[in-house]
C-alpha positions in Angstrom: 125.2 85.1 99.2 122.2 86.4 98.4 119.5 83.9 98.0 116.1 84.3 96.1 113.1 82.6 98.1 109.7 81.9 96.2 106.3 80.6 97.3 106.0 82.4 100.4 102.7 82.8 102.3 101.2 85.8 102.5 102.3 85.4 106.8 105.4 85.3 106.4 107.3 88.4 107.2 111.6 89.7 107.5 111.7 88.1 111.0 109.9 85.0 110.1 112.3 84.5 106.9 115.4 85.7 109.0 115.0 83.1 111.9 114.3 79.9 109.4 117.8 80.9 107.7 119.6 81.3 111.5 119.0 77.7 111.6 122.1 77.2 109.0 124.0 79.8 110.3 125.2 83.9 110.1 121.9 85.9 107.6 122.9 89.6 107.4 119.0 90.4 106.1 116.1 88.7 105.5 113.3 90.8 103.2 110.1 89.7 102.5 109.0 91.7 99.1 106.2 93.9 99.9 103.2 95.3 97.3 103.6 98.9 97.3 99.6 98.8 96.8 98.2 96.9 98.6 101.1 96.6 101.8 100.1 92.8 100.9 103.5 90.1 100.9 104.4 89.3 96.7 105.2 86.2 97.7 109.1 86.1 97.6 112.0 87.8 99.9 116.0 87.5 99.8 118.5 86.9 102.5 121.9 87.4 102.2 124.0 84.9 104.2 128.1 85.9 104.3 129.3 82.4 104.7 128.8 80.6 100.9 129.3 77.2 102.8 126.7 78.2 105.3 124.3 79.4 102.4 124.6 76.4 100.2 123.5 73.8 103.6 120.5 76.6 104.1 119.4 75.9 100.0 119.8 71.9 100.1 117.7 71.7 103.6 115.3 74.4 102.3 114.5 74.4 99.1 111.7 72.4 98.8 110.4 72.2 102.3 107.2 73.2 103.6 106.8 76.6 105.3 103.5 78.4 106.5 101.6 76.0 104.5 103.6 76.1 101.2 106.0 74.5 99.8 108.9 77.1 98.7 111.5 77.3 97.0 115.3 78.1 97.6 118.2 78.7 95.2 121.1 81.5 95.0 119.2 84.7 93.6 120.2 87.0 90.2 122.1 89.7 89.5 119.4 92.3 88.6 119.1 93.4 85.4 118.7 96.7 84.7 116.0 97.8 82.8 114.9 100.7 81.3 112.3 103.1 82.7 109.4 103.0 80.6 107.7 106.0 81.3 103.5 104.8 80.7 102.0 108.1 82.3 
């Protein structure tokens, strides 16, 4: 199951996210999304867990919990929408 994690603090890195979710089961990947211009965290990320039951336990336990002085939100990620590319240049 692919999970969406929002309201992450600026100090949270990929490895921190992986460790947080590893307490609930196996984690295939954990990625904090970085702004390509500022090289700073955009405040959200994705975690992939192979076992849906373990992922649901992580959602139940971590949604609304405090991490890096912020209350994070955890939910199942929605599929990425295909949006038409606009060429503004």
